[in-house]
N, C-alpha and C positions, 0 to 999 in steps of 0.2 A: 847430247854435248853438254857438258857441265862447266859454262863460262862463268857462271853465277849463281845465285840462290834462286827458286822460283820467285816470281813475281806475287807481289801481296796484290788484292783485289783493287786497291787504290792506284796502286802503279800501271796495272793491268789498263784501267781506264784512263790514265794520262797516255799509255802508249796508243791506244787505240784513238784517241782524239786526235795526235800528232799526225798517225796513217791518213786518218780522216781529211786532212788539213794539207795533204802533200807534203809533210815534212820527211825529209828523207835522213834518216839518222842510225845511229848505233848509239851502244848503251855499254857501260862500264858499273861493276860494282865496286865502291871504296873500301876495302876491305881494312881492319883495323891495323893489320901489319902494313899494307900500303899508304895509309894515312899517316902512321907514326915515322915511317921511314921518310914520308915524299916521294914513293914512288909505286906506279902501276905498272902491271904486267900488260903489253896490248895483245889481247887476244886474237884468234884469227878472222872473226867477224869485224873486228875493229880495224885491223889490218888492211883486209879487202875493203872496207868503206875509205880508207885514208889514200890507198891508191886511187880508187876509182874516184873517188873526188878533188884528186890533185893536192892532197893536203902534205902527205910523205911517203915515202915508199923505203921502208926499213932494207929492202934485200939490194939498195942502193948505197947503204948507208954503212962505213966503216965502223968498227968498235973504239970505244974510248971516250972521254969526255971531251976532249980537242975536237971530235966530230958530231958534237951534238948539234942539233938543227931546232931553232926557234921560232915560233909563229903567234902571230897576234892570237888573242881569244878573249872571250867576254863571259862571264858568270853571270846569270839573269837570276832574280830573284823575284819575289811577287810586287815589289816595288822599285825595284832599281836594279841598275844594271853596273858591273865594275870590270872595266878593262883590266886585261892582264895580259901574260903570255904561258905558252905551254911549249914544253920541252919535249923532244923525241930523239932517244939515244941507245945505243946497244953499248952496255959495260963489256970490259977488257975479259971478266971473270966467264966461265964456262963456253956456252957457245955465243954469246953476246944476245941472250932472249931481249927481245925488243923492249923498251919501256917507255913510260911517258909519265909527265906529270903537270898539271895546270897550278901555276902558281896561284896563292892566297886560296886554293881551293878548301884547306882546312879550316876556315870561317865561315864555310856555309857547307856544312856536311859533317855527318856523323860516321862510325865505323859499321858497315854492313848497308849504306845507302846507296841507291842506284841511282846514277845520272845519264841524262841522254845526252849525246854530242851530237851536233850537225854544224855543218861548215856552208857559209853563206856570206858572199860578199867579202871573201878572203879574211874570214874571222872563223875560228873554230867557237861554237858557243857551248855551254853548258846549262842543264837545269836539274835541279836536285828533283826526281821524281817521286821519291819515297813521303815529301813534305808538301810539296807546292802543288796546289789545284790548277793544273793549267787550264781546265776548262773557264773554271771562276776567273780567272785573269783574264782569258781571251775575251769573255760575257761583261766583263766590268764596265759600267758606265763612262769609266773614266780612262784614260789610254795609260795602259801600262806598258812597259818595255817588253814584256812576254806579248803581248798583245799586238804591238806594232811590230815587232818582226815577223809574228806567224802572220798575221793578215798579209804582208807584203809576199811572204813566201807563196800563201794560200791562194793571193790573185795571179801571181806569173802561172803556177801549176795549171790553176782551172782555164784559163784562157784557150790553153793548147788541146784540152780533153772537151770542152763547149765546140770548139770549132770543127773536131772530129766527130764528134756525136752529130752535130747537125747535118753532117755530108751523109752518116748513114739514115738520118730521120727524113732526108730530103729525098730519098728513093725509098720509104718506107712501102712495101708491097708490091715492089716492082721485080719484074722477073728478070735475071740477067742468064747468058748462055758462057758456061764456062770456056775459058779459051782452050784448053785440053782436058781430053778424056782422062785424066789419071789423077792421084789423091792429092797431087800439087795444084788442080786446075782451080778451085776456087781461090784457093791464096795468091794466085798469079791473076786472077781475075779480079780482087780488091785491090790490089797493088796498082794495076793498071786503072782504076777507078779513082784512086787516089793520086794518082801521077806520080808513083813512085818505080824508080828503075829496078829491075832485077837484078840482086847480086847476093853473093855471100856472106855479105859482112855481119860480124857477130854482135854490131851494135842496134838498138832499136829501131824500127822502121819508120813510123812517122813522127818525127819534130819530138823525138824522146820517147813517144810511147811504143809500144811494142804490140804487133798484131797477131794474134793466134786464130785461126779459123777451124772448125770441125761442122761436121754435118750432124744434124737432128739422129737421125737413126744411123750409128755406126756400131762397128762390131766392138771395138776397143771403148772401154770408159774412162780410157785415161787421157790427161794432158800432156803434151811435150812442153816440156819445160825447155831443155836446149840440146844441143849436142856436144860433145867434147871427148875428145882423142886421148888417151891414155898419155900420160908422161914417160916416152918410152925409156929416157935417158936413166930413171929408176925402177924400171919394170924387168922382171926375169927373162919375158920376150920383148922381142924388139919390134913387131910390127904384127898387124891383123893377118898377114900370111902364114906367121909364126904359131899364131893362136889355132888357124883353122888346119894346119899340117898336123897340130900335136891332139886337137879336140873338137875337130870339125867331122863332117861324115860327107860320104858322096852323094853327087845330085843323080837324077836318071840319066843325065849326058856323062856320068864317069867323072867330073870334076868335083872336087872338094868344096864345100863352103860351111857356113855356121850362120845359121839364124835361130836364134833363141833369145828369152829374155832371163835375166840373172838376178837375184834378190839376197838379202841378206842369209835367210832360212826358208825351207831346205835346197841344198843343190838342186841345179836343174838336172833334165835327163842326161846332161855330158858332164854330170858331176861340179860343174861351174857355180860357183857362190862368190856373193861379196862380204867384205869384213871391215866395219867401220873400226879402224886403229888410232885412236885417240893419244896413245904415246908417241907416234909417228905423225899424226897428222895427216895419215893418209887412208883414200878409199881403196881397199885392196880386191884384187879381182883375184881369188885361188880356187883352186880343185879339190876335190875331197876324194881321195887315192888311199892308198896304205898309210900314207901322213899326207898332212896336207902340203900343197903344192903351191907355190906364188906363180900367178901368171902376167900379171899386170897392175898398175898401179894409177891412181889420179893424186893430186894434192889437193886436201879438203879446203885449204886456203884459195887454190884457184877456181876449185869448184863454186865454193861462196862469193867469189868475188865474179864469177861466170854468172850466177844467180841474181846477184843485186844490179849489175850492169844490163841484163837483158830483163829483167823484169820489174824495174824502179815503178813503172807505170806500164799496165796491160789492158787492151781490149780482148778478151776472149769472145769472140765472135760465133754464134750459132746459127747455122742455116738450115731452110728446109729446102730439099732438092727432089727433083724429080727426071727422068730419063726418057725423051721422046724422039723417035727417028736416028737413034744410036748417037746422040748429044745429051749433055747433061746442064739441067739450067736450075737455078736457085734463086733465094730471095733468102733478105736476111731476118730472123727472127727474135733474136735477142741479144744483147751483148751483156757480160759480165765484166765489170770495171774493176781492178785489184790495183794496190799500192804498195812499197815497200814490204817485200818478203820477209818474214820472220828467219833470218839466217842461221839463228840458234837453234832452229827447230828443223833445220836439213838434213843434220845427221841422226837426228833421231827418227824422222819419216823414213829415213834409210833403214835403220835398223827396227823399223817398226813394218818393214815392206810395203810401207805407202807410197815410197818412191824406188822405182826398180830402173834397171838400165836394159834396152834392147842394143844386141850386138846383131848386126847384119853385114857379115865378112864375105867378100869375094862370092857375092849374088850371081846367080847365072845372068842377070840382066845386063851386068857388067858396070852397074851403077857401082860408085865408089865404097869403100868402107863407113860405115855409120855407128857411132856409139851415143845413142838416144835417151836421155835421162827423162823419165816420164813418172808422172804423180795421178796417183787414183783419186778418184771425185771426192771421198770422204776424206783425202788428204789435204784439199784446197783449202779449207778454212783455216786450217791449223798452220799451214805455210804463208796464208795470206789472209787475217787476223779478222780484216773488214774488206766488203766487196759492196759494189752498188749493181742492182741488177737493171737494166733498161729495156724495156718490151718495145719491138720494133714492129709488130703486127698488129 
């Protein structure tokens, strides 16, 4: 997915620093054309971030200057901060492509510079990561505006993760009996241990931190990112049952089902594959027949939003398990702690088959249809640039 030029080594270090200090952000390239006109396109990752953080929702905004929305903003430099405003609007031309602009930004940037944007205490902050050394500002012996705001964000974020980690460390080495003998048994037992009620909420599990558990010895080396049903309104087929009717296969009991993985290439044994369509901003499920057939589709913007909401901060919990007298027991082995997924890499990882989708439709078990987005182990450091490993044994 190409929303901006590749990061320089300097910019990459700035991004790593922000990720490691609990800053949830999006980024924008200030193109020479945009700088000259005072207009920036709001890319899909930016729009997802604005919706998630409650900054602005373009989908609810009418076209035209009279419907422009203003918010407070702050431009941060090495030594100063500059209060200003940011505008969000959709022009009357074309399809009303979402636009934004931070007033006075031209005084603090050059063409092709990249800025991070983050929302904190009802203000949108901007830092030029092409020229400002964020680590140097943060580690300065004097209090700089960047140091002051980032320290506050870091303290708030670390309080919860330290609290959660201490709970797991307090039972280090202790064996737990799984509540049920099923794939979901460990996850349910962890939720009970932490006092989390069972629900299907799409938001993170523990005070903003998502919990994902897996057994040390597992058949699949993929991690589940999230589940997401296709957008049936824009899909050629309108339900999982229609997909099964056309592309499924019979079970031993004579009923049709569909249980397989799809990726961008090659097509699977039922000819289904994924296509990342950047022109329409859709992830398309298609079939390779005499000609390519459209099957279903997801909005890439919704998938980006789902990822950022679900995995702003995550504990990936690995357990050691054993079976005794037809009961499963486990103990915590290690936790991988990730923050702020690089949404811009999501589409790329799909195209490289590092993110795939498991379709589990009309299962004999009677369980509901599931569309599970999974990431291979070697894709983890690309989607989550920095992580911390806590050993619990």
